[in-house]
KEMI-864895 format. One record per residue (C-alpha): residue in one letter; x, y, z negated. Coordinates in nm, 4 decimals, padded with zeros to 6 digits. Layout:
residues N
   type          u          v          w
      a          X          Y          Z
...
//
This chain:
residues 111
   type          u          v          w
      m   -02.8895    01.9146   -01.1688
      k   -02.6264    02.0063   -00.8986
      r   -02.3881    01.8111   -01.1052
      s   -02.5897    01.5091   -01.0609
      m   -02.6784    01.5442   -00.6959
      r   -02.2878    01.6144   -00.6120
      f   -02.2605    01.2408   -00.8304
      v   -02.5065    01.1062   -00.6334
      g   -02.3483    01.2423   -00.2849
      i   -02.0374    01.1374   -00.3813
      a   -02.0979    00.7861   -00.4741
      g   -02.3230    00.7310   -00.1861
      a   -02.0476    00.8420    00.0433
      a   -01.8189    00.5614   -00.1096
      v   -02.0456    00.3254   -00.0862
      v   -02.0947    00.3835    00.2964
      g   -01.7209    00.4418    00.3295
      i   -01.6760    00.1012    00.1822
      a   -01.9467   -00.0500    00.3881
      l   -01.7748    00.1126    00.6938
      v   -01.4081   -00.0370    00.6147
      s   -01.5395   -00.3646    00.5597
      f   -01.7300   -00.3697    00.8877
      i   -01.4028   -00.2489    01.0469
      v   -01.1833   -00.5620    00.8431
      m   -01.4425   -00.8009    00.9531
      q   -01.4187   -00.6652    01.3206
      l   -01.0717   -00.6814    01.3406
      w   -01.0221   -01.0038    01.1665
      n   -01.2997   -01.1728    01.4062
      a   -01.1452   -01.0181    01.7312
      i   -00.7532   -01.1040    01.6767
      l   -00.7338   -01.3808    01.4085
      p   -00.9354   -01.6780    01.5494
      e   -00.7700   -01.6879    01.9073
      t   -00.4630   -01.6163    01.7690
      v   -00.3858   -01.8025    01.5043
      g   -00.6745   -02.0443    01.4730
      w   -00.8085   -01.9037    01.1529
      h   -01.1974   -01.9185    01.1480
      s   -01.4222   -01.5881    01.1750
      i   -01.5090   -01.4138    00.8327
      t   -01.8402   -01.2409    00.7373
      y   -01.9318   -00.9241    00.5973
      w   -01.8866   -01.0081    00.2733
      q   -01.5428   -01.2009    00.2961
      a   -01.4378   -00.8851    00.4230
      l   -01.5528   -00.6944    00.1624
      g   -01.4018   -00.9669   -00.0987
      l   -01.0985   -00.9416    00.1051
      l   -01.0881   -00.5435    00.0420
      i   -01.0952   -00.6206   -00.3149
      l   -00.8546   -00.8611   -00.3581
      t   -00.6201   -00.6182   -00.1898
      k   -00.7374   -00.3327   -00.4149
      i   -00.6531   -00.5947   -00.7269
      l   -00.3258   -00.7067   -00.5785
      f   -00.1587   -00.4092   -00.4471
      g   -00.3312   -00.1123   -00.5845
      f   -00.5953    00.1075   -00.3483
      p   -00.5054    00.0570    00.0160
      f   -00.4626    00.3732    00.2362
      r   -00.3596    00.5983   -00.0596
      g   -00.0176    00.6312    00.0148
      g    00.1691    00.3356   -00.1285
      v    00.1210    00.0894   -00.4377
      g    00.0417    00.2679   -00.7728
      g    00.1149    00.6157   -00.6362
      g    00.4227    00.6304   -00.5012
      r    00.4468    00.9947   -00.5056
      h    00.4710    01.0010   -00.8563
      w    00.7321    00.7157   -00.8998
      r    00.9386    00.9206   -00.6473
      r    00.9340    01.2474   -00.8192
      r    01.0323    01.0463   -01.1533
      m    01.3417    00.9063   -01.0218
      l    01.4407    01.2436   -00.8174
      e    01.3974    01.4019   -01.1604
      r    01.6192    01.1454   -01.3440
      y    01.8753    01.1238   -01.0837
      e    01.9294    01.5020   -01.0825
      a    01.9724    01.4557   -01.4546
      m    02.2494    01.2517   -01.4308
      t    02.6039    01.3588   -01.4520
      p    02.8464    01.3273   -01.1353
      e    03.0069    00.9595   -01.3358
      e    02.6467    00.8685   -01.3932
      r    02.5536    00.9187   -00.9749
      a    02.8684    00.7514   -00.8679
      k    02.7800    00.4425   -01.0717
      f    02.4165    00.4739   -00.9530
      r    02.5102    00.4889   -00.5791
      e    02.7405    00.2308   -00.6222
      g    02.4907   -00.0403   -00.7901
      m    02.2371    00.0406   -00.5081
      r    02.4916   -00.0404   -00.2204
      s    02.5883   -00.3454   -00.3850
      r    02.1874   -00.4844   -00.4296
      c    02.1304   -00.3413   -00.0429
      e    02.4135   -00.5712    00.0873
      e    02.2488   -00.8659   -00.0508
      f    02.0276   -00.8268    00.1911
      r    02.2339   -00.7425    00.4679
      t    02.2484   -01.0127    00.7692
      p    02.5358   -01.0449    00.9960
      a    02.3607   -00.9254    01.2902
      a    02.2226   -00.5890    01.1111
      e    02.5736   -00.5488    00.9754
      s    02.7117   -00.5348    01.3914
      h    02.4661   -00.2532    01.4628
      v    02.5808    00.0055    01.1676
//
C-alpha cells in the first residue's frame, strides 16, 4: 500500500513539474521571441512539444549535461590516469592540435 501511494505521489509530482516547466517555457517564449525575432507566440501544448523535442535531441534538460556528463568525465579521468607518461604526452599534443583548429587570430591575441 505504501509503495503504491509513493508511486502515485511521485508520478503526480512529475506531472505537475512537467506542466509547470511547460508553462514557464511558453511564458518565456511568448514574452521574448515574438518581439525580438518576430516569431509567433506558442501555445502550452507547443511548449510541451518543445520540451519533448529537447529530450529526444539532447537528453533530459536540467540534469547537468547531455547523457550524464559525470559518468563520461569519470571514465575519461580513469583512462587518463591509467596512461603511461608517454601516452599522456601524446594525448595532450593531440588535444592541442585539435583545439588549435578552433582558435581565431583575435582569440590568440588575448592569450
